[in-house]
PyMOL Python script that loads the backbone (N, CA, C, O; Angstrom):
from pymol import cmd

cmd.read_pdbstr("""\
ATOM      1  N   MET A   1       2.107   7.662 -17.046  1.00  0.00           N
ATOM      2  CA  MET A   1       2.101   8.979 -16.345  1.00  0.00           C
ATOM      3  C   MET A   1       3.487   9.331 -15.884  1.00  0.00           C
ATOM      4  O   MET A   1       4.193   8.521 -15.284  1.00  0.00           O
ATOM      5  N   ALA A   2       3.882  10.618 -16.190  1.00  0.00           N
ATOM      6  CA  ALA A   2       5.104  11.175 -15.814  1.00  0.00           C
ATOM      7  C   ALA A   2       5.234  11.529 -14.351  1.00  0.00           C
ATOM      8  O   ALA A   2       4.477  12.359 -13.847  1.00  0.00           O
ATOM      9  N   LYS A   3       6.174  10.918 -13.659  1.00  0.00           N
ATOM     10  CA  LYS A   3       6.349  11.272 -12.222  1.00  0.00           C
ATOM     11  C   LYS A   3       6.969  12.703 -12.122  1.00  0.00           C
ATOM     12  O   LYS A   3       7.794  13.106 -12.942  1.00  0.00           O
ATOM     13  N   ASN A   4       6.528  13.433 -11.086  1.00  0.00           N
ATOM     14  CA  ASN A   4       7.146  14.727 -10.894  1.00  0.00           C
ATOM     15  C   ASN A   4       7.390  15.016  -9.435  1.00  0.00           C
ATOM     16  O   ASN A   4       6.980  14.211  -8.599  1.00  0.00           O
ATOM     17  N   ASN A   5       8.016  16.084  -9.080  1.00  0.00           N
ATOM     18  CA  ASN A   5       8.290  16.397  -7.700  1.00  0.00           C
ATOM     19  C   ASN A   5       7.482  17.602  -7.115  1.00  0.00           C
ATOM     20  O   ASN A   5       7.816  18.212  -6.100  1.00  0.00           O
ATOM     21  N   LEU A   6       6.389  17.869  -7.869  1.00  0.00           N
ATOM     22  CA  LEU A   6       5.562  19.029  -7.477  1.00  0.00           C
ATOM     23  C   LEU A   6       5.108  19.062  -6.008  1.00  0.00           C
ATOM     24  O   LEU A   6       5.236  20.054  -5.289  1.00  0.00           O
ATOM     25  N   LYS A   7       4.577  17.913  -5.631  1.00  0.00           N
ATOM     26  CA  LYS A   7       4.031  17.892  -4.234  1.00  0.00           C
ATOM     27  C   LYS A   7       5.213  18.058  -3.212  1.00  0.00           C
ATOM     28  O   LYS A   7       5.078  18.799  -2.238  1.00  0.00           O
ATOM     29  N   THR A   8       6.327  17.388  -3.436  1.00  0.00           N
ATOM     30  CA  THR A   8       7.411  17.528  -2.489  1.00  0.00           C
ATOM     31  C   THR A   8       7.880  18.971  -2.371  1.00  0.00           C
ATOM     32  O   THR A   8       8.022  19.515  -1.275  1.00  0.00           O
ATOM     33  N   VAL A   9       8.110  19.558  -3.502  1.00  0.00           N
ATOM     34  CA  VAL A   9       8.605  21.009  -3.491  1.00  0.00           C
ATOM     35  C   VAL A   9       7.452  21.955  -2.923  1.00  0.00           C
ATOM     36  O   VAL A   9       7.759  22.831  -2.114  1.00  0.00           O
ATOM     37  N   ARG A  10       6.322  21.814  -3.274  1.00  0.00           N
ATOM     38  CA  ARG A  10       5.251  22.610  -2.753  1.00  0.00           C
ATOM     39  C   ARG A  10       5.154  22.527  -1.287  1.00  0.00           C
ATOM     40  O   ARG A  10       4.979  23.538  -0.607  1.00  0.00           O
ATOM     41  N   GLU A  11       5.274  21.240  -0.735  1.00  0.00           N
ATOM     42  CA  GLU A  11       5.117  21.084   0.711  1.00  0.00           C
ATOM     43  C   GLU A  11       6.412  21.635   1.382  1.00  0.00           C
ATOM     44  O   GLU A  11       6.317  22.207   2.468  1.00  0.00           O
ATOM     45  N   SER A  12       7.478  21.498   0.841  1.00  0.00           N
ATOM     46  CA  SER A  12       8.825  22.112   1.409  1.00  0.00           C
ATOM     47  C   SER A  12       8.713  23.588   1.543  1.00  0.00           C
ATOM     48  O   SER A  12       9.375  24.198   2.383  1.00  0.00           O
ATOM     49  N   LEU A  13       7.834  24.209   0.679  1.00  0.00           N
ATOM     50  CA  LEU A  13       7.687  25.630   0.748  1.00  0.00           C
ATOM     51  C   LEU A  13       6.477  26.044   1.624  1.00  0.00           C
ATOM     52  O   LEU A  13       6.062  27.202   1.669  1.00  0.00           O
ATOM     53  N   LEU A  14       5.934  24.991   2.329  1.00  0.00           N
ATOM     54  CA  LEU A  14       4.803  25.176   3.237  1.00  0.00           C
ATOM     55  C   LEU A  14       3.653  25.853   2.518  1.00  0.00           C
ATOM     56  O   LEU A  14       3.019  26.778   3.027  1.00  0.00           O
ATOM     57  N   MET A  15       3.399  25.340   1.271  1.00  0.00           N
ATOM     58  CA  MET A  15       2.236  26.041   0.493  1.00  0.00           C
ATOM     59  C   MET A  15       1.244  24.934   0.155  1.00  0.00           C
ATOM     60  O   MET A  15       1.582  23.818  -0.241  1.00  0.00           O
ATOM     61  N   SER A  16       0.006  25.334   0.344  1.00  0.00           N
ATOM     62  CA  SER A  16      -1.109  24.445   0.146  1.00  0.00           C
ATOM     63  C   SER A  16      -1.440  24.394  -1.348  1.00  0.00           C
ATOM     64  O   SER A  16      -1.005  25.230  -2.140  1.00  0.00           O
ATOM     65  N   LYS A  17      -2.259  23.336  -1.707  1.00  0.00           N
ATOM     66  CA  LYS A  17      -2.598  23.216  -3.164  1.00  0.00           C
ATOM     67  C   LYS A  17      -3.392  24.505  -3.551  1.00  0.00           C
ATOM     68  O   LYS A  17      -3.198  25.069  -4.628  1.00  0.00           O
ATOM     69  N   THR A  18      -4.253  24.927  -2.667  1.00  0.00           N
ATOM     70  CA  THR A  18      -5.069  26.111  -2.901  1.00  0.00           C
ATOM     71  C   THR A  18      -4.286  27.374  -3.068  1.00  0.00           C
ATOM     72  O   THR A  18      -4.630  28.235  -3.878  1.00  0.00           O
ATOM     73  N   GLU A  19      -3.249  27.484  -2.313  1.00  0.00           N
ATOM     74  CA  GLU A  19      -2.404  28.662  -2.468  1.00  0.00           C
ATOM     75  C   GLU A  19      -1.641  28.636  -3.770  1.00  0.00           C
ATOM     76  O   GLU A  19      -1.536  29.653  -4.454  1.00  0.00           O
ATOM     77  N   LEU A  20      -1.088  27.436  -4.130  1.00  0.00           N
ATOM     78  CA  LEU A  20      -0.470  27.339  -5.438  1.00  0.00           C
ATOM     79  C   LEU A  20      -1.260  27.598  -6.541  1.00  0.00           C
ATOM     80  O   LEU A  20      -0.839  28.243  -7.501  1.00  0.00           O
ATOM     81  N   ALA A  21      -2.553  27.069  -6.460  1.00  0.00           N
ATOM     82  CA  ALA A  21      -3.445  27.099  -7.607  1.00  0.00           C
ATOM     83  C   ALA A  21      -3.779  28.614  -7.790  1.00  0.00           C
ATOM     84  O   ALA A  21      -3.860  29.119  -8.910  1.00  0.00           O
ATOM     85  N   LYS A  22      -3.961  29.289  -6.672  1.00  0.00           N
ATOM     86  CA  LYS A  22      -4.343  30.777  -6.816  1.00  0.00           C
ATOM     87  C   LYS A  22      -3.209  31.548  -7.399  1.00  0.00           C
ATOM     88  O   LYS A  22      -3.430  32.391  -8.268  1.00  0.00           O
ATOM     89  N   GLN A  23      -2.009  31.303  -6.967  1.00  0.00           N
ATOM     90  CA  GLN A  23      -0.823  31.995  -7.422  1.00  0.00           C
ATOM     91  C   GLN A  23      -0.549  31.699  -8.953  1.00  0.00           C
ATOM     92  O   GLN A  23      -0.125  32.578  -9.703  1.00  0.00           O
ATOM     93  N   ALA A  24      -0.806  30.469  -9.351  1.00  0.00           N
ATOM     94  CA  ALA A  24      -0.532  30.029 -10.596  1.00  0.00           C
ATOM     95  C   ALA A  24      -1.728  30.359 -11.579  1.00  0.00           C
ATOM     96  O   ALA A  24      -1.617  30.220 -12.797  1.00  0.00           O
ATOM     97  N   GLU A  25      -2.821  30.783 -10.991  1.00  0.00           N
ATOM     98  CA  GLU A  25      -4.044  31.007 -11.832  1.00  0.00           C
ATOM     99  C   GLU A  25      -4.586  29.806 -12.452  1.00  0.00           C
ATOM    100  O   GLU A  25      -5.033  29.816 -13.599  1.00  0.00           O
ATOM    101  N   LEU A  26      -4.550  28.649 -11.626  1.00  0.00           N
ATOM    102  CA  LEU A  26      -5.109  27.355 -12.086  1.00  0.00           C
ATOM    103  C   LEU A  26      -6.054  26.886 -11.056  1.00  0.00           C
ATOM    104  O   LEU A  26      -6.197  27.516 -10.008  1.00  0.00           O
ATOM    105  N   SER A  27      -6.749  25.733 -11.331  1.00  0.00           N
ATOM    106  CA  SER A  27      -7.583  25.183 -10.252  1.00  0.00           C
ATOM    107  C   SER A  27      -6.903  24.258  -9.439  1.00  0.00           C
ATOM    108  O   SER A  27      -5.902  23.668  -9.845  1.00  0.00           O
ATOM    109  N   PRO A  28      -7.466  24.061  -8.116  1.00  0.00           N
ATOM    110  CA  PRO A  28      -6.791  23.167  -7.336  1.00  0.00           C
ATOM    111  C   PRO A  28      -6.917  21.670  -7.861  1.00  0.00           C
ATOM    112  O   PRO A  28      -6.112  20.798  -7.531  1.00  0.00           O
ATOM    113  N   ILE A  29      -7.886  21.472  -8.618  1.00  0.00           N
ATOM    114  CA  ILE A  29      -8.068  20.076  -9.224  1.00  0.00           C
ATOM    115  C   ILE A  29      -6.929  19.805 -10.182  1.00  0.00           C
ATOM    116  O   ILE A  29      -6.418  18.692 -10.312  1.00  0.00           O
ATOM    117  N   THR A  30      -6.555  20.903 -10.856  1.00  0.00           N
ATOM    118  CA  THR A  30      -5.459  20.765 -11.877  1.00  0.00           C
ATOM    119  C   THR A  30      -4.160  20.418 -11.161  1.00  0.00           C
ATOM    120  O   THR A  30      -3.417  19.526 -11.571  1.00  0.00           O
ATOM    121  N   ILE A  31      -3.902  21.178 -10.040  1.00  0.00           N
ATOM    122  CA  ILE A  31      -2.720  20.851  -9.166  1.00  0.00           C
ATOM    123  C   ILE A  31      -2.694  19.424  -8.736  1.00  0.00           C
ATOM    124  O   ILE A  31      -1.657  18.765  -8.806  1.00  0.00           O
ATOM    125  N   SER A  32      -3.852  18.922  -8.279  1.00  0.00           N
ATOM    126  CA  SER A  32      -3.962  17.601  -7.701  1.00  0.00           C
ATOM    127  C   SER A  32      -3.682  16.628  -8.793  1.00  0.00           C
ATOM    128  O   SER A  32      -3.051  15.607  -8.521  1.00  0.00           O
ATOM    129  N   ARG A  33      -4.105  16.862 -10.030  1.00  0.00           N
ATOM    130  CA  ARG A  33      -3.938  15.966 -11.134  1.00  0.00           C
ATOM    131  C   ARG A  33      -2.432  15.842 -11.470  1.00  0.00           C
ATOM    132  O   ARG A  33      -1.873  14.758 -11.630  1.00  0.00           O
ATOM    133  N   ILE A  34      -1.850  16.999 -11.559  1.00  0.00           N
ATOM    134  CA  ILE A  34      -0.432  17.120 -11.927  1.00  0.00           C
ATOM    135  C   ILE A  34       0.394  16.336 -10.827  1.00  0.00           C
ATOM    136  O   ILE A  34       1.271  15.536 -11.153  1.00  0.00           O
ATOM    137  N   GLU A  35       0.073  16.602  -9.521  1.00  0.00           N
ATOM    138  CA  GLU A  35       0.787  15.868  -8.519  1.00  0.00           C
ATOM    139  C   GLU A  35       0.621  14.363  -8.502  1.00  0.00           C
ATOM    140  O   GLU A  35       1.452  13.621  -7.979  1.00  0.00           O
ATOM    141  N   LYS A  36      -0.472  13.946  -9.088  1.00  0.00           N
ATOM    142  CA  LYS A  36      -0.649  12.456  -9.231  1.00  0.00           C
ATOM    143  C   LYS A  36       0.063  11.878 -10.479  1.00  0.00           C
ATOM    144  O   LYS A  36       0.063  10.670 -10.719  1.00  0.00           O
ATOM    145  N   GLY A  37       0.654  12.776 -11.242  1.00  0.00           N
ATOM    146  CA  GLY A  37       1.507  12.360 -12.365  1.00  0.00           C
ATOM    147  C   GLY A  37       0.901  12.451 -13.740  1.00  0.00           C
ATOM    148  O   GLY A  37       1.420  11.931 -14.728  1.00  0.00           O
ATOM    149  N   MET A  38      -0.204  13.125 -13.756  1.00  0.00           N
ATOM    150  CA  MET A  38      -0.920  13.271 -15.132  1.00  0.00           C
ATOM    151  C   MET A  38      -0.229  14.433 -15.825  1.00  0.00           C
ATOM    152  O   MET A  38       0.276  15.373 -15.211  1.00  0.00           O
ATOM    153  N   PRO A  39      -0.241  14.313 -17.072  1.00  0.00           N
ATOM    154  CA  PRO A  39       0.506  15.224 -17.993  1.00  0.00           C
ATOM    155  C   PRO A  39      -0.161  16.635 -17.990  1.00  0.00           C
ATOM    156  O   PRO A  39      -1.362  16.799 -17.772  1.00  0.00           O
ATOM    157  N   CYS A  40       0.696  17.606 -18.242  1.00  0.00           N
ATOM    158  CA  CYS A  40       0.111  18.966 -18.302  1.00  0.00           C
ATOM    159  C   CYS A  40       0.822  19.732 -19.483  1.00  0.00           C
ATOM    160  O   CYS A  40       1.862  19.287 -19.969  1.00  0.00           O
ATOM    161  N   ARG A  41       0.296  20.774 -19.885  1.00  0.00           N
ATOM    162  CA  ARG A  41       0.931  21.564 -20.972  1.00  0.00           C
ATOM    163  C   ARG A  41       2.088  22.363 -20.475  1.00  0.00           C
ATOM    164  O   ARG A  41       2.289  22.566 -19.277  1.00  0.00           O
ATOM    165  N   MET A  42       2.849  22.813 -21.453  1.00  0.00           N
ATOM    166  CA  MET A  42       4.132  23.527 -21.129  1.00  0.00           C
ATOM    167  C   MET A  42       3.699  24.830 -20.478  1.00  0.00           C
ATOM    168  O   MET A  42       4.355  25.235 -19.518  1.00  0.00           O
ATOM    169  N   GLU A  43       2.656  25.519 -20.914  1.00  0.00           N
ATOM    170  CA  GLU A  43       2.184  26.736 -20.284  1.00  0.00           C
ATOM    171  C   GLU A  43       1.867  26.548 -18.786  1.00  0.00           C
ATOM    172  O   GLU A  43       2.224  27.335 -17.910  1.00  0.00           O
ATOM    173  N   THR A  44       1.130  25.375 -18.581  1.00  0.00           N
ATOM    174  CA  THR A  44       0.808  25.127 -17.100  1.00  0.00           C
ATOM    175  C   THR A  44       2.033  24.973 -16.304  1.00  0.00           C
ATOM    176  O   THR A  44       2.114  25.512 -15.201  1.00  0.00           O
ATOM    177  N   GLN A  45       3.013  24.255 -16.803  1.00  0.00           N
ATOM    178  CA  GLN A  45       4.312  24.052 -16.145  1.00  0.00           C
ATOM    179  C   GLN A  45       4.929  25.412 -15.786  1.00  0.00           C
ATOM    180  O   GLN A  45       5.386  25.638 -14.666  1.00  0.00           O
ATOM    181  N   ARG A  46       4.921  26.303 -16.784  1.00  0.00           N
ATOM    182  CA  ARG A  46       5.455  27.596 -16.663  1.00  0.00           C
ATOM    183  C   ARG A  46       4.849  28.369 -15.527  1.00  0.00           C
ATOM    184  O   ARG A  46       5.533  28.973 -14.701  1.00  0.00           O
ATOM    185  N   LYS A  47       3.496  28.323 -15.521  1.00  0.00           N
ATOM    186  CA  LYS A  47       2.783  29.085 -14.445  1.00  0.00           C
ATOM    187  C   LYS A  47       3.092  28.491 -13.092  1.00  0.00           C
ATOM    188  O   LYS A  47       3.196  29.249 -12.127  1.00  0.00           O
ATOM    189  N   ILE A  48       3.241  27.218 -12.958  1.00  0.00           N
ATOM    190  CA  ILE A  48       3.525  26.520 -11.641  1.00  0.00           C
ATOM    191  C   ILE A  48       4.922  26.937 -11.196  1.00  0.00           C
ATOM    192  O   ILE A  48       5.121  27.318 -10.042  1.00  0.00           O
ATOM    193  N   LEU A  49       5.873  26.868 -12.094  1.00  0.00           N
ATOM    194  CA  LEU A  49       7.235  27.182 -11.739  1.00  0.00           C
ATOM    195  C   LEU A  49       7.410  28.674 -11.204  1.00  0.00           C
ATOM    196  O   LEU A  49       8.144  28.966 -10.259  1.00  0.00           O
ATOM    197  N   LEU A  50       6.645  29.576 -11.928  1.00  0.00           N
ATOM    198  CA  LEU A  50       6.699  31.004 -11.528  1.00  0.00           C
ATOM    199  C   LEU A  50       6.008  31.217 -10.206  1.00  0.00           C
ATOM    200  O   LEU A  50       6.467  32.004  -9.379  1.00  0.00           O
ATOM    201  N   ALA A  51       4.850  30.485  -9.989  1.00  0.00           N
ATOM    202  CA  ALA A  51       4.118  30.625  -8.817  1.00  0.00           C
ATOM    203  C   ALA A  51       5.006  30.013  -7.512  1.00  0.00           C
ATOM    204  O   ALA A  51       4.889  30.503  -6.388  1.00  0.00           O
ATOM    205  N   LEU A  52       5.737  29.095  -7.750  1.00  0.00           N
ATOM    206  CA  LEU A  52       6.587  28.575  -6.737  1.00  0.00           C
ATOM    207  C   LEU A  52       7.889  29.409  -6.506  1.00  0.00           C
ATOM    208  O   LEU A  52       8.708  29.071  -5.650  1.00  0.00           O
ATOM    209  N   GLY A  53       8.047  30.476  -7.273  1.00  0.00           N
ATOM    210  CA  GLY A  53       9.211  31.301  -7.180  1.00  0.00           C
ATOM    211  C   GLY A  53      10.420  30.797  -7.774  1.00  0.00           C
ATOM    212  O   GLY A  53      11.526  31.208  -7.420  1.00  0.00           O
ATOM    213  N   LEU A  54      10.246  29.879  -8.707  1.00  0.00           N
ATOM    214  CA  LEU A  54      11.459  29.316  -9.418  1.00  0.00           C
ATOM    215  C   LEU A  54      11.540  29.850 -10.791  1.00  0.00           C
ATOM    216  O   LEU A  54      10.598  30.425 -11.336  1.00  0.00           O
ATOM    217  N   GLY A  55      12.698  29.642 -11.341  1.00  0.00           N
ATOM    218  CA  GLY A  55      12.928  30.152 -12.779  1.00  0.00           C
ATOM    219  C   GLY A  55      12.528  29.015 -13.787  1.00  0.00           C
ATOM    220  O   GLY A  55      12.282  27.871 -13.406  1.00  0.00           O
ATOM    221  N   LEU A  56      12.485  29.383 -14.999  1.00  0.00           N
ATOM    222  CA  LEU A  56      12.220  28.432 -16.092  1.00  0.00           C
ATOM    223  C   LEU A  56      13.245  27.410 -16.082  1.00  0.00           C
ATOM    224  O   LEU A  56      12.906  26.266 -16.385  1.00  0.00           O
ATOM    225  N   SER A  57      14.418  27.649 -15.784  1.00  0.00           N
ATOM    226  CA  SER A  57      15.616  26.818 -15.872  1.00  0.00           C
ATOM    227  C   SER A  57      15.463  25.705 -14.732  1.00  0.00           C
ATOM    228  O   SER A  57      16.126  24.670 -14.786  1.00  0.00           O
ATOM    229  N   ASP A  58      14.644  25.940 -13.793  1.00  0.00           N
ATOM    230  CA  ASP A  58      14.377  24.992 -12.711  1.00  0.00           C
ATOM    231  C   ASP A  58      13.348  23.842 -13.076  1.00  0.00           C
ATOM    232  O   ASP A  58      12.992  22.991 -12.261  1.00  0.00           O
ATOM    233  N   LYS A  59      12.967  23.899 -14.214  1.00  0.00           N
ATOM    234  CA  LYS A  59      11.898  22.903 -14.751  1.00  0.00           C
ATOM    235  C   LYS A  59      12.335  21.425 -14.449  1.00  0.00           C
ATOM    236  O   LYS A  59      11.494  20.646 -14.001  1.00  0.00           O
ATOM    237  N   PRO A  60      13.623  21.016 -14.679  1.00  0.00           N
ATOM    238  CA  PRO A  60      13.953  19.592 -14.374  1.00  0.00           C
ATOM    239  C   PRO A  60      13.806  19.246 -12.981  1.00  0.00           C
ATOM    240  O   PRO A  60      13.630  18.063 -12.690  1.00  0.00           O
ATOM    241  N   LYS A  61      13.859  20.176 -12.039  1.00  0.00           N
ATOM    242  CA  LYS A  61      13.716  19.864 -10.548  1.00  0.00           C
ATOM    243  C   LYS A  61      12.316  19.457 -10.215  1.00  0.00           C
ATOM    244  O   LYS A  61      12.090  18.724  -9.252  1.00  0.00           O
ATOM    245  N   ILE A  62      11.352  19.928 -11.007  1.00  0.00           N
ATOM    246  CA  ILE A  62       9.938  19.637 -10.775  1.00  0.00           C
ATOM    247  C   ILE A  62       9.369  18.642 -11.701  1.00  0.00           C
ATOM    248  O   ILE A  62       8.725  17.690 -11.260  1.00  0.00           O
ATOM    249  N   PHE A  63       9.575  18.816 -12.982  1.00  0.00           N
ATOM    250  CA  PHE A  63       8.920  18.016 -13.997  1.00  0.00           C
ATOM    251  C   PHE A  63       9.979  17.117 -14.650  1.00  0.00           C
ATOM    252  O   PHE A  63      11.020  17.622 -15.070  1.00  0.00           O
ATOM    253  N   LYS A  64       9.753  15.850 -14.744  1.00  0.00           N
ATOM    254  CA  LYS A  64      10.530  14.879 -15.360  1.00  0.00           C
ATOM    255  C   LYS A  64       9.880  14.507 -16.755  1.00  0.00           C
ATOM    256  O   LYS A  64       9.099  13.562 -16.862  1.00  0.00           O
ATOM    257  N   ASP A  65      10.232  15.264 -17.752  1.00  0.00           N
ATOM    258  CA  ASP A  65       9.689  15.034 -19.099  1.00  0.00           C
ATOM    259  C   ASP A  65      10.592  14.144 -19.880  1.00  0.00           C
ATOM    260  O   ASP A  65      10.305  13.835 -21.037  1.00  0.00           O
TER     261      ASP A  65
END
""", "prot")
cmd.dss("prot")
cmd.show_as("cartoon", "prot")
cmd.util.cbc("prot")
cmd.orient("prot")
C-alpha cells in the first residue's frame, strides 16, 4: 500500500472526510480507503487535489507514487 499525506493535509485545512468527499464528488468510504494507503486512480487523485484547493503540480505533496 502506498503511503500518502491526505489525512494530514485534510486535517490541517480543518476539513472533515465528508466535506472532502462532497467537494471531490467521491464517497466518504473512498476517502477513508485512500487515507489508509489503498491505491486509487489518477482521476480520483485529481478530484481530491482540486477539492483541497491545490493544483495538479502539488500531487507529490499528497500522493507518494
